[in-house]
C-alpha positions in Angstrom: 26.1 -9.4 34.7 23.6 -8.5 37.6 20.3 -7.1 37.4 21.2 -4.2 39.2 24.1 -3.2 37.2 22.1 -3.8 33.8 21.9 -0.3 32.0 18.5 1.2 31.8 18.3 0.6 27.8 18.7 -3.2 28.6 16.1 -3.0 31.3 13.5 -1.5 29.3 14.1 -4.2 26.2 13.5 -6.9 29.0 10.4 -5.4 30.3 7.3 -7.5 30.1 4.0 -6.2 29.1 5.6 -2.6 28.7 5.6 -1.6 25.1 8.6 0.6 24.6 8.6 0.1 20.7 5.0 1.5 20.4 6.4 4.7 18.9 9.2 4.5 16.8 11.0 5.9 13.4 8.8 3.9 11.5 7.7 6.9 9.1 8.9 6.2 5.7 11.1 8.8 3.9 9.1 8.3 0.7 5.8 6.7 0.0 5.2 8.5 -3.5 6.3 6.6 -6.4 5.9 3.1 -4.8 4.0 0.4 -6.1 1.5 0.3 -3.6 0.1 3.6 -4.2 0.1 2.7 -8.1 -3.6 2.6 -9.5 -2.7 3.2 -12.9 -3.7 1.6 -16.3 -0.1 0.9 -17.3 1.7 0.0 -13.8 4.0 3.0 -14.0 4.1 3.6 -10.5 6.7 6.5 -10.5 4.7 8.5 -13.2 1.4 7.8 -11.4 2.2 9.2 -8.0 5.2 11.5 -8.4 6.8 13.8 -6.0 4.7 16.7 -7.1 1.7 15.3 -6.4 2.7 14.4 -2.7 1.9 17.5 -0.9 -1.9 17.3 -2.2 -2.5 13.8 -2.7 -3.5 11.6 0.2 -1.9 8.0 0.2 -3.7 5.0 0.3 -1.3 2.7 2.1 1.2 4.7 4.2 2.7 8.2 5.3 6.0 9.6 4.6 8.4 12.8 6.3 11.6 13.9 7.4 13.0 12.3 10.5 9.5 11.3 11.6 8.0 9.0 14.1 4.6 7.1 14.4 2.9 4.4 16.2 3.7 1.0 15.3 0.2 0.6 13.3 1.1 4.1 11.8 -2.1 5.9 12.8 -0.7 8.9 13.9 2.4 10.5 12.8 5.1 13.2 14.0 7.4 14.7 11.7 8.9 18.0 10.4 8.3 20.4 7.7 11.0 23.3 6.9 10.9 26.6 5.0 13.6 28.8 3.8 11.5 31.6 2.4 12.8 30.9 -0.9 11.5 27.5 -2.0 8.5 26.9 -4.2 7.0 24.2 -1.8 6.9 23.4 1.8 9.9 20.7 2.6 7.8 18.2 4.4 9.4 15.0 2.7 12.8 13.6 1.2 13.1 14.7 -2.8 14.4 12.5 -5.2 14.6 11.1 -8.8 12.5 8.4 -10.0 14.0 5.5 -12.4 13.6 7.6 -15.8 14.7 10.7 -14.3 17.9 9.5 -12.9 21.3 8.4 -15.1 21.5 5.8 -12.9 17.8 5.1 -11.8 15.9 6.3 -8.9 17.9 8.5 -6.1 17.2 10.4 -3.4 19.0 14.1 -4.0 19.3 15.4 -0.3 21.7 15.3 2.4 20.8 13.6 5.6 22.3 11.7 8.3 21.2 9.2 10.7 23.3 9.6 14.3 22.1 7.7 17.0 19.6 5.5 18.3 18.8 2.9 20.7 16.8 -0.3 20.1 13.4 0.8 22.0 13.6 4.2 20.5 14.1 6.1 23.8 16.5 8.1 22.1 16.8 9.1 18.3 18.8 11.7 16.3 19.3 12.6 12.8 20.7 15.6 10.8 19.3 17.1 7.7 21.2 19.7 5.9 18.7 22.1 4.5 19.8 24.9 2.2 19.5 28.5 2.5 18.8 29.1 -0.9 15.9 27.7 -3.2 15.8 24.1 -3.5 17.3 22.9 -6.9 14.3 20.4 -7.9 14.3 21.5 -11.4 18.0 21.5 -12.1 18.8 18.2 -10.3 15.9 16.9 -12.6 17.3 18.3 -16.0 20.7 17.2 -15.2 20.5 14.1 -14.4 17.8 13.3 -17.3 20.6 14.8 -19.6 23.7 12.7 -18.7 24.3 9.4 -19.8 24.6 6.1 -18.2 28.5 6.3 -18.4 28.6 9.8 -16.8 28.5 10.3 -13.2 25.3 11.5 -11.5 24.5 15.2 -10.6 24.3 15.2 -6.9 23.0 18.0 -4.7 26.5 19.1 -3.5 27.0 19.8 -7.6 24.4 22.2 -7.8 26.4 25.0 -5.5 23.7 25.6 -2.9 25.5 24.6 -0.1 28.8 26.8 -1.1 30.1 29.1 1.4 28.1 26.7 4.1 24.9 28.6 3.3 22.7 25.9 4.8 21.2 25.1 8.5 22.4 21.9 9.9 18.8 21.0 11.5 19.5 18.6 14.1 16.3 16.3 14.9 16.2 14.6 18.3 13.4 12.5 20.2 13.8 11.2 23.6 10.8 9.0 25.4 10.0 10.2 28.8 7.8 6.9 28.9 6.2 4.6 26.6 3.7 7.1 25.5 5.5 10.3 26.1 7.5 11.3 23.1 9.8 14.6 23.3 10.7 16.1 19.8 13.4 18.9 19.8 14.8 20.7 16.6 18.0 22.7 16.6 18.4 24.6 13.2 21.9 25.8 13.2 23.1 28.7 10.8 26.3 27.4 9.4 26.7 30.6 6.7 28.4 34.3 7.3 24.9 35.8 6.9 21.4 36.2 8.6 19.1 33.5 7.3 15.5 33.1 7.5 14.2 29.6 8.6 10.7 28.4 9.3 10.3 24.9 11.5 6.9 23.4 11.7 6.4 20.4 13.9 3.4 18.5 12.4 1.0 15.8 13.4 -1.2 14.0 11.3 -3.2 11.0 10.8 -2.6 8.2 8.4 -5.9 8.5 5.7 -7.5 5.6 6.5 -11.4 6.9 6.4 -11.2 8.1 2.4 -11.4 4.4 1.4 -14.0 2.7 3.1 -17.7 3.4 4.6 -18.1 3.3 7.9 -14.8 3.9 9.4 -14.5 6.6 12.2 -12.5 9.8 11.3 -10.1 10.7 13.8 -9.5 14.7 14.8 -7.2 17.1 16.1 -8.3 20.4 17.7 -6.5 23.4 19.0 -7.4 22.8 23.2 -5.9 25.9 24.3 -2.8 27.8 23.2 0.2 25.5 22.3 -1.9 22.4 23.4 -3.6 20.2 20.4 -6.1 17.6 21.6 -5.4 14.4 19.7 -8.6 11.6 19.5 -8.4 8.2 17.6 -10.8 5.4 18.1 -8.1 2.9 18.4 -5.3 5.0 19.9 -7.2 6.8 22.3 -6.6 10.6 23.2 -3.1 12.4 23.4 -2.0 15.6 23.6 0.6 17.5 21.5 2.1 20.2 23.6 4.1 23.0 22.1 6.6 25.3 23.3 6.2 29.1 23.2 2.6 28.9 22.1 3.1 29.2 18.3 0.6 29.5 15.5 -1.2 26.2 15.0 -2.7 25.3 11.4 -5.2 22.6 10.7 -6.1 21.1 7.6 -7.2 17.7 6.5 -4.9 14.8 5.2 -7.2 14.5 2.3 -6.4 14.8 -1.9 -7.3 18.5 -3.0 -9.7 18.1 -5.6 -9.1 21.4 -7.0 -5.5 20.4 -7.9 -6.0 17.0 -9.0 -9.4 16.6 -10.2 -10.2 19.8 -11.8 -13.2 20.5 -9.3 -12.7 24.4 -8.9 -15.3 25.0 -6.7 -14.7 22.3 -4.3 -14.7 23.3 -0.6 -12.2 22.4 2.0 -9.0 22.3 3.8 -7.0 19.8 1.9 -3.4 18.1 2.5 -1.7 21.0 0.9 -3.5 23.6 3.2 -0.4 24.1 5.7 1.9 24.6 2.4 -0.5 27.2 1.0 -0.9 28.8 4.5 3.0 29.1 5.0 4.7 29.6 1.4 1.6 31.7 -0.3 0.4 33.1 2.8 -3.2 31.6 2.1 -5.0 31.8 5.1 -8.1 30.4 3.6 -6.2 27.2 2.9 -6.5 26.2 6.7 -9.6 25.7 9.1 -10.2 29.0 10.9 -12.2 26.7 13.5 -8.4 24.9 14.3 -9.7 21.5 13.8 -8.8 18.6 11.1 -6.7 15.6 10.8 -3.2 17.4 10.0 -1.8 19.9 11.9 1.5 22.2 12.2 2.9 24.5 14.5 4.5 27.5 13.0 7.9 28.8 14.2 9.7 31.6 12.2 13.2 33.4 13.2 16.3 35.1 10.8 18.9 33.5 12.4 22.6 35.0 12.9 25.5 33.3 11.4 26.6 30.6 14.2 23.2 31.0 15.9 20.4 28.5 16.0 16.6 28.5 16.3 15.2 25.6 18.7 11.8 24.2 19.1 10.3 21.6 21.5 7.4 19.6 21.3 6.0 16.7 23.4 3.7 14.0 22.3 2.0 12.5 25.5 -1.1 10.4 26.7 -4.3 11.5 28.3 -2.2 11.4 32.0 -2.2 15.1 32.5 -0.4 17.8 31.1 3.3 17.7 31.6 5.1 20.8 30.0 8.5 21.3 29.5 10.1 21.7 33.0 11.5 18.5 32.7 12.2 18.3 29.0 15.8 19.1 28.4 16.5 16.6 31.9 14.9 13.9 30.1 16.5 14.2 26.9 20.4 14.6 28.7 19.6 11.3 30.6 18.5 9.4 27.6 21.7 10.4 25.7 23.6 9.2 28.9 21.5 6.1 28.6 22.7 5.7 25.1 26.0 6.2 25.9 26.1 3.5 28.6 24.3 0.8 26.2 26.7 1.1 23.7 29.6 1.3 26.0 28.7 -2.5 26.8 28.0 -3.3 23.4 31.4 -2.1 22.3 33.7 -3.9 24.7 36.6 -4.6 23.1 36.6 -2.2 20.3 39.4 -0.2 21.1 39.2 2.6 18.5 37.2 5.7 19.1 36.5 6.0 15.2 35.5 2.3 15.1 33.2 2.7 17.8 31.5 5.6 16.4 31.4 4.5 13.1 29.6 1.1 14.4 27.2 3.4 16.4 26.3 5.3 13.3 25.8 2.5 11.2 23.4 0.5 14.1 21.7 3.7 14.5 21.0 3.7 10.1 19.4 0.4 10.8 17.3 1.3 13.6 16.2 4.7 12.2 15.3 2.7 8.9 12.5 0.4 10.7 9.2 1.3 8.2 5.6 0.7 8.7 4.8 -1.3 5.6 1.0 -2.2 4.7 -0.5 -3.9 1.5 -3.5 -5.7 1.5 -3.1 -7.0 -2.1 -6.6 -8.1 -2.5 -7.8 -4.6 -1.7 -5.1 -3.2 -4.0 -5.9 -5.4 -6.8 -10.0 -5.0 -6.3 -9.7 -1.2 -5.2 -11.6 0.2 -2.2 -15.7 0.5 -1.8 -15.6 4.1 -1.5 -13.5 5.1 -4.6 -13.3 4.1 -8.2 -12.3 0.5 -9.5 -8.7 0.9 -10.5 -8.1 -0.1 -14.2 -7.8 -4.0 -14.8 -4.6 -3.7 -16.4 -2.9 -2.0 -13.6 -2.9 -5.1 -11.4 -2.3 -7.8 -13.9 0.7 -5.5 -14.7 2.3 -5.6 -11.5 1.5 -8.9 -11.0 3.2 -9.7 -13.9 6.1 -8.2 -13.5 6.8 -9.2 -9.8 6.4 -5.5 -8.7 4.6 -6.7 -5.7 
């Protein structure tokens, strides 16, 4: 094949000195309940850091989110939070059962699908199905715990929250205009027959690497102007998050809430669950009025008619000047067309349209499943200088059982 006829995605793969993979779908779907977050005495990782703690406790070794991206070192993350006006918590990450809660072990209890992806992450698309009724957290735990191993698992579809199509199809897309220019488009379509409320919150935050050691430079987010968030990191440099429509933007710190986890009722600050408290409980004091922090979210809210949709757009880009949204949709359309060309070459000889679609979605799932994974075993065993030392049996138990 002549170079002049090589499609743009293959050209990106062959470019030397141009890092198209610097930003990718490296954000985990679940960091809670993992062994590397376990500093318990017993080595019970699922119990030490459960899903209920995830919104208000800082992770040590990674981050998680729904349909998220990060740089390859996961210093800066971009993802989506949702609320339907009924849930008890802001939906920021996938929910699942731990090993002791599920009758067949741990299991995610959500509906989501990876639909498309290119190897350089120049285009990514996934679908998340969000109920319009309150998410059945308790029902899923209680019924699965009640069932024996001989019985089928109790899935979210069995809870009837999706009956009569009372849900939103939340389509999450990313397209890169350049190596450090990431476009995010979220479309929440009401599949039900009645008007329904939905809140969409594109979020940007730093992985917390400053709470564990002395002398680490703390990064910062700040509202530079209406719809523009300034991003400063000692290693990444300066970035900007541009937000379509100039929404209200909330800021807090990606740090543990000591009031919730350590009984420090008088502790002052704007902690990891600050945006949750602002959106779900209307607590204006939970977010920083100075519009600075290490975690930020833009708040879009609409009551959507049947068949209608709420569309939000955001753009995370480097420090080479404001770009706005004039070329946004054109870039997205171009990347989709380039993805089609890439797969057309890859799938030569596959005659069946269904087989081509199955293969493309399967490859998308593999690409979306790339994850940032960091765990310094020595540091994990000994603990961090700025934190209390972990109980000695914790590391011994994990090492002995082969959990790491």
